[in-house]
mmCIF file of the N, C-alpha and C atoms, coordinates in Angstrom:
data_MODEL
# 
_entry.id   MODEL 
# 
loop_
_atom_site.group_PDB 
_atom_site.id 
_atom_site.type_symbol 
_atom_site.label_atom_id 
_atom_site.label_alt_id 
_atom_site.label_comp_id 
_atom_site.label_asym_id 
_atom_site.label_entity_id 
_atom_site.label_seq_id 
_atom_site.pdbx_PDB_ins_code 
_atom_site.Cartn_x 
_atom_site.Cartn_y 
_atom_site.Cartn_z 
_atom_site.occupancy 
_atom_site.B_iso_or_equiv 
_atom_site.pdbx_formal_charge 
_atom_site.auth_seq_id 
_atom_site.auth_comp_id 
_atom_site.auth_asym_id 
_atom_site.auth_atom_id 
_atom_site.pdbx_PDB_model_num 
ATOM 1   N N  . MET A 1 1  ? 2.051   -10.444 0.411   1.00 0.00 ? 1  MET A N  1 
ATOM 2   C CA . MET A 1 1  ? 2.446   -9.054  0.503   1.00 0.00 ? 1  MET A CA 1 
ATOM 3   C C  . MET A 1 1  ? 3.610   -8.936  1.473   1.00 0.00 ? 1  MET A C  1 
ATOM 4   N N  . ASN A 1 2  ? 4.359   -7.909  1.320   1.00 0.00 ? 2  ASN A N  1 
ATOM 5   C CA . ASN A 1 2  ? 5.525   -7.677  2.158   1.00 0.00 ? 2  ASN A CA 1 
ATOM 6   C C  . ASN A 1 2  ? 5.167   -7.226  3.570   1.00 0.00 ? 2  ASN A C  1 
ATOM 7   N N  . TYR A 1 3  ? 3.906   -6.913  3.797   1.00 0.00 ? 3  TYR A N  1 
ATOM 8   C CA . TYR A 1 3  ? 3.478   -6.478  5.126   1.00 0.00 ? 3  TYR A CA 1 
ATOM 9   C C  . TYR A 1 3  ? 3.774   -7.546  6.173   1.00 0.00 ? 3  TYR A C  1 
ATOM 10  N N  . GLY A 1 4  ? 3.571   -8.793  5.829   1.00 0.00 ? 4  GLY A N  1 
ATOM 11  C CA . GLY A 1 4  ? 3.877   -9.885  6.755   1.00 0.00 ? 4  GLY A CA 1 
ATOM 12  C C  . GLY A 1 4  ? 5.342   -9.902  7.143   1.00 0.00 ? 4  GLY A C  1 
ATOM 13  N N  . GLU A 1 5  ? 6.196   -9.632  6.175   1.00 0.00 ? 5  GLU A N  1 
ATOM 14  C CA . GLU A 1 5  ? 7.629   -9.559  6.460   1.00 0.00 ? 5  GLU A CA 1 
ATOM 15  C C  . GLU A 1 5  ? 7.943   -8.356  7.337   1.00 0.00 ? 5  GLU A C  1 
ATOM 16  N N  . ALA A 1 6  ? 7.254   -7.254  7.111   1.00 0.00 ? 6  ALA A N  1 
ATOM 17  C CA . ALA A 1 6  ? 7.491   -6.052  7.918   1.00 0.00 ? 6  ALA A CA 1 
ATOM 18  C C  . ALA A 1 6  ? 7.165   -6.317  9.381   1.00 0.00 ? 6  ALA A C  1 
ATOM 19  N N  . GLN A 1 7  ? 6.161   -7.136  9.625   1.00 0.00 ? 7  GLN A N  1 
ATOM 20  C CA . GLN A 1 7  ? 5.771   -7.454  10.994  1.00 0.00 ? 7  GLN A CA 1 
ATOM 21  C C  . GLN A 1 7  ? 6.870   -8.192  11.753  1.00 0.00 ? 7  GLN A C  1 
ATOM 22  N N  . SER A 1 8  ? 7.732   -8.877  11.031  1.00 0.00 ? 8  SER A N  1 
ATOM 23  C CA . SER A 1 8  ? 8.826   -9.591  11.697  1.00 0.00 ? 8  SER A CA 1 
ATOM 24  C C  . SER A 1 8  ? 10.176  -8.953  11.356  1.00 0.00 ? 8  SER A C  1 
ATOM 25  N N  . ALA A 1 9  ? 10.148  -7.640  11.148  1.00 0.00 ? 9  ALA A N  1 
ATOM 26  C CA . ALA A 1 9  ? 11.377  -6.919  10.817  1.00 0.00 ? 9  ALA A CA 1 
ATOM 27  C C  . ALA A 1 9  ? 12.393  -7.023  11.952  1.00 0.00 ? 9  ALA A C  1 
ATOM 28  N N  . GLU A 1 10 ? 13.651  -6.977  11.573  1.00 0.00 ? 10 GLU A N  1 
ATOM 29  C CA . GLU A 1 10 ? 14.727  -7.122  12.551  1.00 0.00 ? 10 GLU A CA 1 
ATOM 30  C C  . GLU A 1 10 ? 15.078  -5.807  13.248  1.00 0.00 ? 10 GLU A C  1 
ATOM 31  N N  . SER A 1 11 ? 14.644  -4.699  12.674  1.00 0.00 ? 11 SER A N  1 
ATOM 32  C CA . SER A 1 11 ? 14.912  -3.388  13.266  1.00 0.00 ? 11 SER A CA 1 
ATOM 33  C C  . SER A 1 11 ? 13.863  -2.405  12.748  1.00 0.00 ? 11 SER A C  1 
ATOM 34  N N  . ARG A 1 12 ? 13.857  -1.218  13.329  1.00 0.00 ? 12 ARG A N  1 
ATOM 35  C CA . ARG A 1 12 ? 12.923  -0.200  12.859  1.00 0.00 ? 12 ARG A CA 1 
ATOM 36  C C  . ARG A 1 12 ? 13.244  0.190   11.418  1.00 0.00 ? 12 ARG A C  1 
ATOM 37  N N  . LYS A 1 13 ? 14.533  0.294   11.090  1.00 0.00 ? 13 LYS A N  1 
ATOM 38  C CA . LYS A 1 13 ? 14.925  0.617   9.705   1.00 0.00 ? 13 LYS A CA 1 
ATOM 39  C C  . LYS A 1 13 ? 14.449  -0.464  8.741   1.00 0.00 ? 13 LYS A C  1 
ATOM 40  N N  . ASP A 1 14 ? 14.585  -1.706  9.144   1.00 0.00 ? 14 ASP A N  1 
ATOM 41  C CA . ASP A 1 14 ? 14.126  -2.827  8.317   1.00 0.00 ? 14 ASP A CA 1 
ATOM 42  C C  . ASP A 1 14 ? 12.606  -2.765  8.142   1.00 0.00 ? 14 ASP A C  1 
ATOM 43  N N  . PHE A 1 15 ? 11.895  -2.434  9.225   1.00 0.00 ? 15 PHE A N  1 
ATOM 44  C CA . PHE A 1 15 ? 10.440  -2.295  9.158   1.00 0.00 ? 15 PHE A CA 1 
ATOM 45  C C  . PHE A 1 15 ? 10.049  -1.202  8.165   1.00 0.00 ? 15 PHE A C  1 
ATOM 46  N N  . ILE A 1 16 ? 10.698  -0.055  8.267   1.00 0.00 ? 16 ILE A N  1 
ATOM 47  C CA . ILE A 1 16 ? 10.404  1.062   7.365   1.00 0.00 ? 16 ILE A CA 1 
ATOM 48  C C  . ILE A 1 16 ? 10.663  0.653   5.925   1.00 0.00 ? 16 ILE A C  1 
ATOM 49  N N  . HIS A 1 17 ? 11.776  0.016   5.687   1.00 0.00 ? 17 HIS A N  1 
ATOM 50  C CA . HIS A 1 17 ? 12.114  -0.417  4.329   1.00 0.00 ? 17 HIS A CA 1 
ATOM 51  C C  . HIS A 1 17 ? 11.054  -1.363  3.764   1.00 0.00 ? 17 HIS A C  1 
ATOM 52  N N  . LYS A 1 18 ? 10.648  -2.327  4.549   1.00 0.00 ? 18 LYS A N  1 
ATOM 53  C CA . LYS A 1 18 ? 9.654   -3.303  4.077   1.00 0.00 ? 18 LYS A CA 1 
ATOM 54  C C  . LYS A 1 18 ? 8.279   -2.667  3.902   1.00 0.00 ? 18 LYS A C  1 
ATOM 55  N N  . MET A 1 19 ? 7.949   -1.712  4.744   1.00 0.00 ? 19 MET A N  1 
ATOM 56  C CA . MET A 1 19 ? 6.686   -0.993  4.577   1.00 0.00 ? 19 MET A CA 1 
ATOM 57  C C  . MET A 1 19 ? 6.713   -0.142  3.309   1.00 0.00 ? 19 MET A C  1 
ATOM 58  N N  . GLN A 1 20 ? 7.863   0.436   3.001   1.00 0.00 ? 20 GLN A N  1 
ATOM 59  C CA . GLN A 1 20 ? 7.982   1.224   1.772   1.00 0.00 ? 20 GLN A CA 1 
ATOM 60  C C  . GLN A 1 20 ? 7.855   0.338   0.530   1.00 0.00 ? 20 GLN A C  1 
ATOM 61  N N  . ILE A 1 21 ? 8.358   -0.860  0.612   1.00 0.00 ? 21 ILE A N  1 
ATOM 62  C CA . ILE A 1 21 ? 8.175   -1.812  -0.493  1.00 0.00 ? 21 ILE A CA 1 
ATOM 63  C C  . ILE A 1 21 ? 6.691   -2.140  -0.640  1.00 0.00 ? 21 ILE A C  1 
ATOM 64  N N  . SER A 1 22 ? 6.023   -2.341  0.475   1.00 0.00 ? 22 SER A N  1 
ATOM 65  C CA . SER A 1 22 ? 4.582   -2.603  0.439   1.00 0.00 ? 22 SER A CA 1 
ATOM 66  C C  . SER A 1 22 ? 3.838   -1.434  -0.189  1.00 0.00 ? 22 SER A C  1 
ATOM 67  N N  . LEU A 1 23 ? 4.258   -0.222  0.137   1.00 0.00 ? 23 LEU A N  1 
ATOM 68  C CA . LEU A 1 23 ? 3.642   0.963   -0.452  1.00 0.00 ? 23 LEU A CA 1 
ATOM 69  C C  . LEU A 1 23 ? 3.813   0.989   -1.973  1.00 0.00 ? 23 LEU A C  1 
ATOM 70  N N  . LYS A 1 24 ? 4.996   0.631   -2.439  1.00 0.00 ? 24 LYS A N  1 
ATOM 71  C CA . LYS A 1 24 ? 5.223   0.548   -3.887  1.00 0.00 ? 24 LYS A CA 1 
ATOM 72  C C  . LYS A 1 24 ? 4.250   -0.429  -4.529  1.00 0.00 ? 24 LYS A C  1 
ATOM 73  N N  . GLU A 1 25 ? 4.073   -1.561  -3.888  1.00 0.00 ? 25 GLU A N  1 
ATOM 74  C CA . GLU A 1 25 ? 3.155   -2.581  -4.408  1.00 0.00 ? 25 GLU A CA 1 
ATOM 75  C C  . GLU A 1 25 ? 1.713   -2.071  -4.416  1.00 0.00 ? 25 GLU A C  1 
ATOM 76  N N  . LEU A 1 26 ? 1.323   -1.373  -3.375  1.00 0.00 ? 26 LEU A N  1 
ATOM 77  C CA . LEU A 1 26 ? -0.028  -0.818  -3.308  1.00 0.00 ? 26 LEU A CA 1 
ATOM 78  C C  . LEU A 1 26 ? -0.240  0.218   -4.407  1.00 0.00 ? 26 LEU A C  1 
ATOM 79  N N  . ARG A 1 27 ? 0.772   1.042   -4.632  1.00 0.00 ? 27 ARG A N  1 
ATOM 80  C CA . ARG A 1 27 ? 0.655   2.060   -5.691  1.00 0.00 ? 27 ARG A CA 1 
ATOM 81  C C  . ARG A 1 27 ? 0.588   1.416   -7.068  1.00 0.00 ? 27 ARG A C  1 
ATOM 82  N N  . GLU A 1 28 ? 1.346   0.362   -7.260  1.00 0.00 ? 28 GLU A N  1 
ATOM 83  C CA . GLU A 1 28 ? 1.284   -0.364  -8.528  1.00 0.00 ? 28 GLU A CA 1 
ATOM 84  C C  . GLU A 1 28 ? -0.095  -0.993  -8.719  1.00 0.00 ? 28 GLU A C  1 
ATOM 85  N N  . THR A 1 29 ? -0.639  -1.533  -7.651  1.00 0.00 ? 29 THR A N  1 
ATOM 86  C CA . THR A 1 29 ? -1.981  -2.113  -7.704  1.00 0.00 ? 29 THR A CA 1 
ATOM 87  C C  . THR A 1 29 ? -3.006  -1.041  -8.066  1.00 0.00 ? 29 THR A C  1 
ATOM 88  N N  . TYR A 1 30 ? -2.852  0.149   -7.497  1.00 0.00 ? 30 TYR A N  1 
ATOM 89  C CA . TYR A 1 30 ? -3.752  1.257   -7.810  1.00 0.00 ? 30 TYR A CA 1 
ATOM 90  C C  . TYR A 1 30 ? -3.728  1.559   -9.312  1.00 0.00 ? 30 TYR A C  1 
ATOM 91  N N  . VAL A 1 31 ? -2.542  1.666   -9.871  1.00 0.00 ? 31 VAL A N  1 
ATOM 92  C CA . VAL A 1 31 ? -2.414  1.942   -11.307 1.00 0.00 ? 31 VAL A CA 1 
ATOM 93  C C  . VAL A 1 31 ? -3.080  0.835   -12.126 1.00 0.00 ? 31 VAL A C  1 
ATOM 94  N N  . ASN A 1 32 ? -2.843  -0.393  -11.753 1.00 0.00 ? 32 ASN A N  1 
ATOM 95  C CA . ASN A 1 32 ? -3.442  -1.517  -12.483 1.00 0.00 ? 32 ASN A CA 1 
ATOM 96  C C  . ASN A 1 32 ? -4.972  -1.497  -12.392 1.00 0.00 ? 32 ASN A C  1 
ATOM 97  N N  . LEU A 1 33 ? -5.492  -1.187  -11.225 1.00 0.00 ? 33 LEU A N  1 
ATOM 98  C CA . LEU A 1 33 ? -6.947  -1.104  -11.071 1.00 0.00 ? 33 LEU A CA 1 
ATOM 99  C C  . LEU A 1 33 ? -7.528  0.031   -11.911 1.00 0.00 ? 33 LEU A C  1 
ATOM 100 N N  . LYS A 1 34 ? -6.829  1.153   -11.968 1.00 0.00 ? 34 LYS A N  1 
ATOM 101 C CA . LYS A 1 34 ? -7.295  2.269   -12.796 1.00 0.00 ? 34 LYS A CA 1 
ATOM 102 C C  . LYS A 1 34 ? -7.282  1.897   -14.281 1.00 0.00 ? 34 LYS A C  1 
ATOM 103 N N  . ILE A 1 35 ? -6.283  1.157   -14.701 1.00 0.00 ? 35 ILE A N  1 
ATOM 104 C CA . ILE A 1 35 ? -6.220  0.695   -16.097 1.00 0.00 ? 35 ILE A CA 1 
ATOM 105 C C  . ILE A 1 35 ? -7.415  -0.214  -16.387 1.00 0.00 ? 35 ILE A C  1 
ATOM 106 N N  . ILE A 1 36 ? -7.673  -1.137  -15.484 1.00 0.00 ? 36 ILE A N  1 
ATOM 107 C CA . ILE A 1 36 ? -8.812  -2.049  -15.643 1.00 0.00 ? 36 ILE A CA 1 
ATOM 108 C C  . ILE A 1 36 ? -10.108 -1.252  -15.737 1.00 0.00 ? 36 ILE A C  1 
ATOM 109 N N  . GLU A 1 37 ? -10.229 -0.250  -14.878 1.00 0.00 ? 37 GLU A N  1 
ATOM 110 C CA . GLU A 1 37 ? -11.444 0.570   -14.869 1.00 0.00 ? 37 GLU A CA 1 
ATOM 111 C C  . GLU A 1 37 ? -11.586 1.368   -16.173 1.00 0.00 ? 37 GLU A C  1 
ATOM 112 N N  . LYS A 1 38 ? -10.535 2.077   -16.561 1.00 0.00 ? 38 LYS A N  1 
ATOM 113 C CA . LYS A 1 38 ? -10.607 2.948   -17.746 1.00 0.00 ? 38 LYS A CA 1 
ATOM 114 C C  . LYS A 1 38 ? -10.749 2.163   -19.040 1.00 0.00 ? 38 LYS A C  1 
ATOM 115 N N  . ALA A 1 39 ? -10.094 1.019   -19.119 1.00 0.00 ? 39 ALA A N  1 
ATOM 116 C CA . ALA A 1 39 ? -10.151 0.193   -20.337 1.00 0.00 ? 39 ALA A CA 1 
ATOM 117 C C  . ALA A 1 39 ? -11.401 -0.690  -20.362 1.00 0.00 ? 39 ALA A C  1 
ATOM 118 N N  . LYS A 1 40 ? -12.178 -0.615  -19.275 1.00 0.00 ? 40 LYS A N  1 
ATOM 119 C CA . LYS A 1 40 ? -13.397 -1.423  -19.153 1.00 0.00 ? 40 LYS A CA 1 
ATOM 120 C C  . LYS A 1 40 ? -13.114 -2.914  -19.384 1.00 0.00 ? 40 LYS A C  1 
ATOM 121 N N  . LEU A 1 41 ? -12.065 -3.376  -18.700 1.00 0.00 ? 41 LEU A N  1 
ATOM 122 C CA . LEU A 1 41 ? -11.672 -4.778  -18.815 1.00 0.00 ? 41 LEU A CA 1 
ATOM 123 C C  . LEU A 1 41 ? -12.500 -5.683  -17.913 1.00 0.00 ? 41 LEU A C  1 
ATOM 124 N N  . ASN A 1 42 ? -13.320 -5.078  -17.079 1.00 0.00 ? 42 ASN A N  1 
ATOM 125 C CA . ASN A 1 42 ? -14.175 -5.832  -16.172 1.00 0.00 ? 42 ASN A CA 1 
ATOM 126 C C  . ASN A 1 42 ? -15.548 -5.173  -16.156 1.00 0.00 ? 42 ASN A C  1 
ATOM 127 N N  . ASN A 1 43 ? -16.589 -5.952  -16.295 1.00 0.00 ? 43 ASN A N  1 
ATOM 128 C CA . ASN A 1 43 ? -17.946 -5.412  -16.330 1.00 0.00 ? 43 ASN A CA 1 
ATOM 129 C C  . ASN A 1 43 ? -18.446 -4.956  -14.965 1.00 0.00 ? 43 ASN A C  1 
ATOM 130 N N  . ARG A 1 44 ? -17.800 -5.402  -13.912 1.00 0.00 ? 44 ARG A N  1 
ATOM 131 C CA . ARG A 1 44 ? -18.236 -5.061  -12.546 1.00 0.00 ? 44 ARG A CA 1 
ATOM 132 C C  . ARG A 1 44 ? -17.519 -3.800  -12.068 1.00 0.00 ? 44 ARG A C  1 
ATOM 133 N N  . THR A 1 45 ? -17.872 -2.667  -12.657 1.00 0.00 ? 45 THR A N  1 
ATOM 134 C CA . THR A 1 45 ? -17.211 -1.414  -12.296 1.00 0.00 ? 45 THR A CA 1 
ATOM 135 C C  . THR A 1 45 ? -17.432 -1.064  -10.829 1.00 0.00 ? 45 THR A C  1 
ATOM 136 N N  . ASP A 1 46 ? -18.555 -1.501  -10.254 1.00 0.00 ? 46 ASP A N  1 
ATOM 137 C CA . ASP A 1 46 ? -18.810 -1.232  -8.843  1.00 0.00 ? 46 ASP A CA 1 
ATOM 138 C C  . ASP A 1 46 ? -17.755 -1.891  -7.959  1.00 0.00 ? 46 ASP A C  1 
ATOM 139 N N  . ILE A 1 47 ? -17.402 -3.108  -8.310  1.00 0.00 ? 47 ILE A N  1 
ATOM 140 C CA . ILE A 1 47 ? -16.378 -3.822  -7.533  1.00 0.00 ? 47 ILE A CA 1 
ATOM 141 C C  . ILE A 1 47 ? -15.012 -3.176  -7.728  1.00 0.00 ? 47 ILE A C  1 
ATOM 142 N N  . ILE A 1 48 ? -14.707 -2.794  -8.952  1.00 0.00 ? 48 ILE A N  1 
ATOM 143 C CA . ILE A 1 48 ? -13.415 -2.141  -9.226  1.00 0.00 ? 48 ILE A CA 1 
ATOM 144 C C  . ILE A 1 48 ? -13.314 -0.846  -8.420  1.00 0.00 ? 48 ILE A C  1 
ATOM 145 N N  . ARG A 1 49 ? -14.375 -0.087  -8.369  1.00 0.00 ? 49 ARG A N  1 
ATOM 146 C CA . ARG A 1 49 ? -14.360 1.170   -7.596  1.00 0.00 ? 49 ARG A CA 1 
ATOM 147 C C  . ARG A 1 49 ? -14.157 0.910   -6.107  1.00 0.00 ? 49 ARG A C  1 
ATOM 148 N N  . VAL A 1 50 ? -14.778 -0.133  -5.602  1.00 0.00 ? 50 VAL A N  1 
ATOM 149 C CA . VAL A 1 50 ? -14.590 -0.490  -4.185  1.00 0.00 ? 50 VAL A CA 1 
ATOM 150 C C  . VAL A 1 50 ? -13.133 -0.878  -3.944  1.00 0.00 ? 50 VAL A C  1 
ATOM 151 N N  . LEU A 1 51 ? -12.570 -1.661  -4.850  1.00 0.00 ? 51 LEU A N  1 
ATOM 152 C CA . LEU A 1 51 ? -11.163 -2.071  -4.714  1.00 0.00 ? 51 LEU A CA 1 
ATOM 153 C C  . LEU A 1 51 ? -10.227 -0.873  -4.762  1.00 0.00 ? 51 LEU A C  1 
ATOM 154 N N  . ILE A 1 52 ? -10.513 0.074   -5.654  1.00 0.00 ? 52 ILE A N  1 
ATOM 155 C CA . ILE A 1 52 ? -9.691  1.290   -5.744  1.00 0.00 ? 52 ILE A CA 1 
ATOM 156 C C  . ILE A 1 52 ? -9.782  2.070   -4.436  1.00 0.00 ? 52 ILE A C  1 
ATOM 157 N N  . SER A 1 53 ? -10.975 2.190   -3.905  1.00 0.00 ? 53 SER A N  1 
ATOM 158 C CA . SER A 1 53 ? -11.173 2.914   -2.647  1.00 0.00 ? 53 SER A CA 1 
ATOM 159 C C  . SER A 1 53 ? -10.432 2.232   -1.493  1.00 0.00 ? 53 SER A C  1 
ATOM 160 N N  . GLU A 1 54 ? -10.564 0.930   -1.391  1.00 0.00 ? 54 GLU A N  1 
ATOM 161 C CA . GLU A 1 54 ? -9.872  0.189   -0.322  1.00 0.00 ? 54 GLU A CA 1 
ATOM 162 C C  . GLU A 1 54 ? -8.362  0.276   -0.483  1.00 0.00 ? 54 GLU A C  1 
ATOM 163 N N  . ASN A 1 55 ? -7.899  0.227   -1.725  1.00 0.00 ? 55 ASN A N  1 
ATOM 164 C CA . ASN A 1 55 ? -6.473  0.349   -1.993  1.00 0.00 ? 55 ASN A CA 1 
ATOM 165 C C  . ASN A 1 55 ? -5.966  1.718   -1.535  1.00 0.00 ? 55 ASN A C  1 
ATOM 166 N N  . ASN A 1 56 ? -6.733  2.769   -1.811  1.00 0.00 ? 56 ASN A N  1 
ATOM 167 C CA . ASN A 1 56 ? -6.347  4.114   -1.370  1.00 0.00 ? 56 ASN A CA 1 
ATOM 168 C C  . ASN A 1 56 ? -6.302  4.212   0.147   1.00 0.00 ? 56 ASN A C  1 
ATOM 169 N N  . GLU A 1 57 ? -7.248  3.568   0.809   1.00 0.00 ? 57 GLU A N  1 
ATOM 170 C CA . GLU A 1 57 ? -7.245  3.568   2.275   1.00 0.00 ? 57 GLU A CA 1 
ATOM 171 C C  . GLU A 1 57 ? -5.993  2.880   2.816   1.00 0.00 ? 57 GLU A C  1 
ATOM 172 N N  . LEU A 1 58 ? -5.630  1.770   2.207   1.00 0.00 ? 58 LEU A N  1 
ATOM 173 C CA . LEU A 1 58 ? -4.410  1.068   2.629   1.00 0.00 ? 58 LEU A CA 1 
ATOM 174 C C  . LEU A 1 58 ? -3.173  1.925   2.395   1.00 0.00 ? 58 LEU A C  1 
ATOM 175 N N  . ILE A 1 59 ? -3.128  2.613   1.261   1.00 0.00 ? 59 ILE A N  1 
ATOM 176 C CA . ILE A 1 59 ? -1.993  3.496   0.984   1.00 0.00 ? 59 ILE A CA 1 
ATOM 177 C C  . ILE A 1 59 ? -1.886  4.545   2.082   1.00 0.00 ? 59 ILE A C  1 
ATOM 178 N N  . SER A 1 60 ? -3.000  5.147   2.457   1.00 0.00 ? 60 SER A N  1 
ATOM 179 C CA . SER A 1 60 ? -2.994  6.163   3.513   1.00 0.00 ? 60 SER A CA 1 
ATOM 180 C C  . SER A 1 60 ? -2.492  5.598   4.841   1.00 0.00 ? 60 SER A C  1 
ATOM 181 N N  . ILE A 1 61 ? -2.952  4.417   5.180   1.00 0.00 ? 61 ILE A N  1 
ATOM 182 C CA . ILE A 1 61 ? -2.524  3.774   6.423   1.00 0.00 ? 61 ILE A CA 1 
ATOM 183 C C  . ILE A 1 61 ? -1.025  3.492   6.405   1.00 0.00 ? 61 ILE A C  1 
ATOM 184 N N  . PHE A 1 62 ? -0.544  2.970   5.301   1.00 0.00 ? 62 PHE A N  1 
ATOM 185 C CA . PHE A 1 62 ? 0.873   2.629   5.206   1.00 0.00 ? 62 PHE A CA 1 
ATOM 186 C C  . PHE A 1 62 ? 1.751   3.880   5.213   1.00 0.00 ? 62 PHE A C  1 
ATOM 187 N N  . VAL A 1 63 ? 1.314   4.938   4.535   1.00 0.00 ? 63 VAL A N  1 
ATOM 188 C CA . VAL A 1 63 ? 2.071   6.193   4.535   1.00 0.00 ? 63 VAL A CA 1 
ATOM 189 C C  . VAL A 1 63 ? 2.197   6.710   5.960   1.00 0.00 ? 63 VAL A C  1 
ATOM 190 N N  . LYS A 1 64 ? 1.091   6.712   6.687   1.00 0.00 ? 64 LYS A N  1 
ATOM 191 C CA . LYS A 1 64 ? 1.105   7.193   8.072   1.00 0.00 ? 64 LYS A CA 1 
ATOM 192 C C  . LYS A 1 64 ? 2.000   6.322   8.949   1.00 0.00 ? 64 LYS A C  1 
ATOM 193 N N  . SER A 1 65 ? 1.959   5.030   8.743   1.00 0.00 ? 65 SER A N  1 
ATOM 194 C CA . SER A 1 65 ? 2.790   4.115   9.518   1.00 0.00 ? 65 SER A CA 1 
ATOM 195 C C  . SER A 1 65 ? 4.274   4.374   9.269   1.00 0.00 ? 65 SER A C  1 
ATOM 196 N N  . VAL A 1 66 ? 4.637   4.588   8.019   1.00 0.00 ? 66 VAL A N  1 
ATOM 197 C CA . VAL A 1 66 ? 6.038   4.887   7.683   1.00 0.00 ? 66 VAL A CA 1 
ATOM 198 C C  . VAL A 1 66 ? 6.448   6.219   8.306   1.00 0.00 ? 66 VAL A C  1 
ATOM 199 N N  . GLU A 1 67 ? 5.585   7.229   8.201   1.00 0.00 ? 67 GLU A N  1 
ATOM 200 C CA . GLU A 1 67 ? 5.902   8.535   8.797   1.00 0.00 ? 67 GLU A CA 1 
ATOM 201 C C  . GLU A 1 67 ? 6.115   8.412   10.302  1.00 0.00 ? 67 GLU A C  1 
ATOM 202 N N  . THR A 1 68 ? 5.233   7.698   10.971  1.00 0.00 ? 68 THR A N  1 
ATOM 203 C CA . THR A 1 68 ? 5.347   7.515   12.420  1.00 0.00 ? 68 THR A CA 1 
ATOM 204 C C  . THR A 1 68 ? 6.624   6.766   12.771  1.00 0.00 ? 68 THR A C  1 
ATOM 205 N N  . SER A 1 69 ? 6.937   5.738   12.020  1.00 0.00 ? 69 SER A N  1 
ATOM 206 C CA . SER A 1 69 ? 8.147   4.953   12.288  1.00 0.00 ? 69 SER A CA 1 
ATOM 207 C C  . SER A 1 69 ? 9.407   5.787   12.065  1.00 0.00 ? 69 SER A C  1 
ATOM 208 N N  . LYS A 1 70 ? 9.399   6.624   11.047  1.00 0.00 ? 70 LYS A N  1 
ATOM 209 C CA . LYS A 1 70 ? 10.561  7.495   10.786  1.00 0.00 ? 70 LYS A CA 1 
ATOM 210 C C  . LYS A 1 70 ? 10.737  8.499   11.910  1.00 0.00 ? 70 LYS A C  1 
ATOM 211 N N  . LYS A 1 71 ? 9.612   9.034   12.437  1.00 0.00 ? 71 LYS A N  1 
ATOM 212 C CA . LYS A 1 71 ? 9.695   9.972   13.571  1.00 0.00 ? 71 LYS A CA 1 
ATOM 213 C C  . LYS A 1 71 ? 10.303  9.283   14.776  1.00 0.00 ? 71 LYS A C  1 
ATOM 214 N N  . ARG A 1 72 ? 9.825   8.094   15.065  1.00 0.00 ? 72 ARG A N  1 
ATOM 215 C CA . ARG A 1 72 ? 10.318  7.350   16.232  1.00 0.00 ? 72 ARG A CA 1 
ATOM 216 C C  . ARG A 1 72 ? 11.784  6.963   16.072  1.00 0.00 ? 72 ARG A C  1 
ATOM 217 N N  . LEU A 1 73 ? 12.204  6.754   14.854  1.00 0.00 ? 73 LEU A N  1 
ATOM 218 C CA . LEU A 1 73 ? 13.597  6.414   14.588  1.00 0.00 ? 73 LEU A CA 1 
ATOM 219 C C  . LEU A 1 73 ? 14.514  7.586   14.946  1.00 0.00 ? 73 LEU A C  1 
ATOM 220 N N  . GLN A 1 74 ? 14.012  8.799   14.764  1.00 0.00 ? 74 GLN A N  1 
ATOM 221 C CA . GLN A 1 74 ? 14.820  10.004  15.026  1.00 0.00 ? 74 GLN A CA 1 
ATOM 222 C C  . GLN A 1 74 ? 14.837  10.394  16.497  1.00 0.00 ? 74 GLN A C  1 
ATOM 223 N N  . GLU A 1 75 ? 13.937  9.818   17.289  1.00 0.00 ? 75 GLU A N  1 
ATOM 224 C CA . GLU A 1 75 ? 13.877  10.152  18.722  1.00 0.00 ? 75 GLU A CA 1 
ATOM 225 C C  . GLU A 1 75 ? 15.030  9.593   19.486  1.00 0.00 ? 75 GLU A C  1 
# 
């Protein structure tokens, strides 16, 4: 994941950019998990639901991190 790269970003702008890429990947993962769930491509719906929930939590964390970094960039 790009999160590892964000941790070694060269600047705050670089960090924000890499975190936004990570967010795109998380959102894509969410869509893919929903497709798997709706198409019943996996019999373990309980696990898919847990993965969707964890993915949403990560999205929330990353969104907040980007917002905080953008605020600090403007200070």
